[in-house]
C-alpha positions as CSV (number, residue, x, y, z in Angstrom):
1,M,-0.2,0.1,-0.2
2,L,1.5,3.3,-1.1
3,F,0.8,6.8,0.7
4,D,0.6,9.7,-1.7
5,T,2.4,12.8,1.0
6,H,1.5,15.7,-1.6
7,V,-1.0,15.8,-3.3
8,H,-3.1,19.0,-4.8
9,L,-6.7,17.6,-5.9
10,N,-7.5,21.2,-4.8
11,A,-6.1,22.4,-8.2
12,E,-8.7,23.0,-10.7
13,Q,-6.5,21.3,-13.1
14,F,-9.0,18.1,-11.4
15,N,-11.8,20.1,-11.6
16,E,-14.0,17.3,-14.8
17,D,-12.5,14.0,-13.6
18,L,-11.6,13.9,-9.8
19,Q,-12.7,10.9,-8.9
20,E,-11.8,9.0,-12.2
21,V,-8.2,10.0,-10.9
22,I,-9.5,9.3,-6.9
23,D,-10.5,5.8,-8.4
24,R,-7.2,5.3,-10.7
25,A,-4.9,6.2,-7.1
26,K,-7.0,3.3,-5.7
27,A,-6.5,0.9,-7.9
28,E,-2.4,0.9,-8.1
29,G,-2.4,0.4,-4.6
30,V,-2.7,4.3,-3.0
31,E,-4.3,4.1,0.7
32,R,-4.0,7.3,1.7
33,M,-2.7,10.8,0.7
34,V,-2.1,14.8,2.1
35,V,-4.1,17.7,0.7
36,V,-2.0,20.2,1.2
37,G,-3.8,24.1,0.4
38,F,-1.9,26.3,0.3
39,D,-3.8,29.6,0.5
40,R,-7.6,30.3,1.1
41,P,-9.6,28.9,-2.1
42,T,-7.0,25.2,-2.1
43,I,-7.3,25.3,1.6
44,T,-11.3,25.5,1.9
45,K,-10.8,23.2,-0.8
46,A,-8.5,20.7,0.8
47,I,-11.3,20.6,4.0
48,E,-13.8,20.1,1.7
49,L,-12.0,16.3,0.3
50,C,-10.9,15.2,3.7
51,E,-14.0,15.4,5.0
52,T,-15.9,14.0,2.2
53,Y,-13.2,10.6,1.8
54,E,-12.4,8.6,5.1
55,F,-8.7,8.2,2.8
56,I,-7.7,11.9,2.5
57,Y,-6.0,14.4,4.9
58,A,-5.8,17.7,5.0
59,S,-2.4,20.3,5.4
60,V,-3.2,23.3,5.8
61,G,-0.4,26.9,5.3
62,W,1.1,29.8,3.0
63,H,2.9,28.9,0.5
64,P,5.4,31.5,0.3
65,V,4.8,33.0,-3.1
66,D,1.6,34.6,-1.7
67,A,3.3,35.5,1.6
68,I,2.4,39.2,0.9
69,D,-1.3,38.6,0.3
70,M,-1.5,36.5,4.7
71,T,-2.8,38.3,6.8
72,P,-3.1,38.3,10.9
73,E,-7.2,36.6,9.8
74,D,-5.2,34.5,7.8
75,L,-3.3,33.2,10.2
76,E,-5.3,33.1,13.2
77,W,-8.4,30.9,10.7
78,L,-4.9,27.8,10.1
79,R,-4.9,28.4,14.1
80,D,-8.5,27.1,14.6
81,L,-7.8,24.0,11.5
82,S,-5.6,23.0,12.8
83,A,-7.0,21.4,15.7
84,H,-9.7,19.9,12.8
85,P,-9.4,16.0,13.2
86,K,-7.9,15.1,9.5
87,V,-6.2,17.9,10.0
88,V,-2.4,16.3,10.3
89,A,0.1,19.4,9.4
90,L,1.4,22.7,8.8
91,G,2.3,23.8,5.0
92,E,3.0,24.4,2.9
93,M,5.1,26.5,3.7
94,G,8.9,28.0,3.3
95,L,10.2,30.3,1.0
96,D,10.4,30.6,-2.9
97,Y,12.7,32.8,-4.5
98,H,12.3,32.8,-7.9
99,W,9.4,34.0,-8.6
100,D,9.3,38.0,-7.3
101,K,6.1,38.5,-6.3
102,S,6.7,38.6,-1.7
103,P,9.6,40.2,-0.9
104,K,11.9,37.4,0.7
105,D,12.0,39.3,4.2
106,I,8.2,39.6,4.5
107,Q,8.3,35.6,3.4
108,K,10.8,34.6,6.4
109,E,8.2,36.2,8.6
110,V,5.5,34.6,7.4
111,F,7.9,31.6,7.4
112,R,8.7,32.3,10.8
113,K,5.1,32.7,12.4
114,Q,3.7,29.4,10.9
115,I,6.6,27.5,12.5
116,Q,5.9,29.7,15.7
117,L,2.3,28.5,15.4
118,A,3.1,24.7,14.5
119,K,5.2,24.6,17.6
120,E,1.9,26.4,19.5
121,V,-0.5,23.7,17.8
122,K,2.1,20.9,18.1
123,L,1.3,19.3,14.4
124,P,4.7,18.7,12.2
125,I,5.5,20.6,9.2
126,I,5.8,20.5,5.0
127,I,8.2,23.6,3.1
128,H,8.4,24.0,-0.4
129,N,11.6,25.9,-1.1
130,R,12.9,27.2,-4.0
131,E,16.1,28.3,-4.9
132,A,16.3,29.2,-1.1
133,T,18.6,25.9,0.2
134,S,20.0,28.0,3.0
135,D,17.8,30.5,4.5
136,I,15.3,27.3,4.8
137,V,18.3,26.3,6.9
138,E,19.1,28.3,8.7
139,I,15.6,29.3,9.8
140,L,14.3,26.4,10.3
141,K,17.8,25.6,13.0
142,E,16.6,29.1,14.6
143,A,13.0,28.7,14.8
144,G,13.8,24.8,16.2
145,A,11.4,23.4,13.7
146,A,13.3,20.6,15.6
147,E,10.8,20.7,18.2
148,V,7.9,19.7,15.1
149,G,9.4,18.1,12.6
150,G,8.4,17.7,9.6
151,I,9.3,17.7,5.7
152,M,11.2,18.2,2.9
153,H,8.8,17.9,0.6
154,C,9.9,17.5,-2.8
155,F,13.5,17.2,-2.2
156,S,15.7,18.6,-5.2
157,G,19.0,19.1,-2.2
158,S,22.0,18.0,-1.6
159,V,23.0,14.4,0.3
160,E,24.4,17.3,3.1
161,T,21.9,19.7,3.7
162,A,19.1,15.8,3.4
163,K,21.3,14.5,6.3
164,E,21.2,18.6,8.1
165,C,17.4,18.1,7.5
166,L,17.4,14.4,8.4
167,E,19.6,16.4,11.4
168,M,16.6,18.5,12.5
169,N,13.6,15.7,12.9
170,F,12.9,16.1,9.8
171,Y,12.1,13.0,6.7
172,I,13.3,13.9,3.2
173,S,10.3,13.4,0.9
174,L,11.2,12.6,-3.7
175,G,8.5,13.2,-5.9
176,G,8.9,12.3,-10.4
177,P,12.6,13.8,-10.5
178,V,14.1,11.4,-8.6
179,T,12.9,9.7,-12.1
180,F,13.7,11.7,-14.6
181,K,17.5,10.6,-16.6
182,N,19.4,13.2,-16.1
183,A,18.2,14.0,-12.0
184,K,21.4,13.3,-10.3
185,K,20.6,15.6,-7.0
186,P,17.2,13.1,-6.3
187,K,19.4,9.5,-6.7
188,E,21.3,10.8,-4.6
189,V,19.2,11.0,-1.9
190,A,17.3,8.5,-2.7
191,E,20.5,5.9,-2.7
192,A,21.9,7.7,0.3
193,I,19.2,8.0,3.4
194,P,17.9,5.4,5.7
195,L,14.8,4.3,4.4
196,D,13.1,5.3,7.9
197,R,13.1,8.3,6.5
198,L,12.2,8.1,3.0
199,L,8.3,10.0,2.3
200,I,7.1,9.3,-1.8
201,E,4.8,12.5,-3.1
202,T,3.6,13.2,-6.3
203,D,3.3,17.0,-5.6
204,C,0.1,17.1,-8.9
205,P,-0.8,18.0,-10.8
206,Y,2.4,19.5,-11.0
207,L,6.0,17.2,-11.5
208,A,4.1,14.3,-14.0
209,P,7.2,11.8,-13.3
210,H,8.9,9.2,-17.0
211,P,7.7,8.4,-18.2
212,Y,4.0,10.8,-18.4
213,R,7.0,14.2,-18.2
214,G,5.4,16.6,-19.4
215,K,1.8,15.8,-18.4
216,R,-1.1,16.3,-16.0
217,N,0.6,13.6,-12.6
218,E,-1.8,12.5,-10.2
219,P,-1.3,10.1,-7.0
220,A,-1.3,7.0,-9.0
221,F,2.0,7.9,-10.8
222,V,3.2,7.5,-7.0
223,K,4.1,4.1,-7.9
224,L,6.1,4.8,-10.5
225,V,8.1,7.3,-8.1
226,A,8.6,3.9,-5.0
227,E,9.6,1.3,-7.9
228,Q,12.4,4.2,-8.8
229,I,13.6,4.7,-5.3
230,A,13.1,0.9,-4.9
231,E,15.8,-0.3,-8.3
232,L,18.1,2.9,-6.1
233,K,18.7,1.1,-3.2
234,G,18.6,-2.1,-4.2
235,I,15.1,-3.5,-2.8
236,T,12.0,-4.4,-3.1
237,Y,8.7,-2.1,-4.4
238,E,7.8,-3.8,-1.6
239,E,9.8,-2.7,1.0
240,V,9.6,0.8,0.0
241,A,5.9,1.0,-0.3
242,K,5.0,-0.6,3.3
243,A,8.5,1.4,4.4
244,T,7.1,4.9,3.2
245,T,3.9,4.1,4.7
246,E,4.8,3.5,7.9
247,N,7.0,6.8,8.1
248,A,4.7,8.7,7.2
249,K,2.1,7.4,9.9
250,K,3.7,8.1,12.3
251,L,5.0,11.4,10.5
252,F,1.0,12.1,10.8
253,D,0.2,10.4,13.8
254,I,-2.5,8.0,11.6
255,N,-3.1,5.2,13.3
C-alpha cells in the first residue's frame, strides 16, 4: 500500500475528473494521501476533500509566493483549522526565490510565524523550498523547527543538505524528479538516505514522473516513484511501499 504525502487534488486541473483520478490511485494501491492547501481557496477545498473521503487528510499553510497577501486573520484561521481531526500538518510553507511576488523579508516573516504556530499546536510542517536552501535551513534551526519536525517536500538538494534536515527531525520526500534520467541529486539522495526517513509524493498535478513527464501528474503515479527508489536502493518495491507508508503514518500520527 502507498501513501502519497503531497497532492493538490484541490487544483483546478482536477475539476473535471476528480473521482476517476481517485479511483485510478486506489487501483494502484494508494491507500492514503494528504491534500495540501496553501491559500484561502485551496485550503477550503482541502478541508472539503478530507471530510468527503475517509482516506484523504489535509495540510493547511501559506505558500511563500503569496506571503505578501497573508493577514493576521489568515494566521488565526490556520490556528483554528489545526484543531480539525483530519488536519495532519501545517504547510506548505517556506521560501521561494524563483518568483518575485513576495519580498524575501516578508516570506521569512510569514515562514517564522507558521513555524511558531506549528510548535504551539504541535503539528509537523511541510517545507516548500525553491532556490532558497541556505535561508531555509538557517530559519529552521533558528526557529527550533526540530521540535515538530516535518517534511522537506519534493526534495531537490544535496545529500549533505538532506542529512542536515534529518538532524532537525525532518523526513526527506521524493517525487517525480527522482525518475528523470538527468536528475543526479534526487537519485543520490534516494540512495544515501535511510529508508526509515524517506517519504514519497507526486505533488500532482505538477512534476509527473517518467514516462509521463510534462503531462498532468496524478496520485496513481506515486507508484513509479516508489519503484525508482527501490531500484536505486537495490531493494524490493514492497519494502519501499511498506516503509514509506509507515513513515508517513508515524509522522502524521495516523493509526
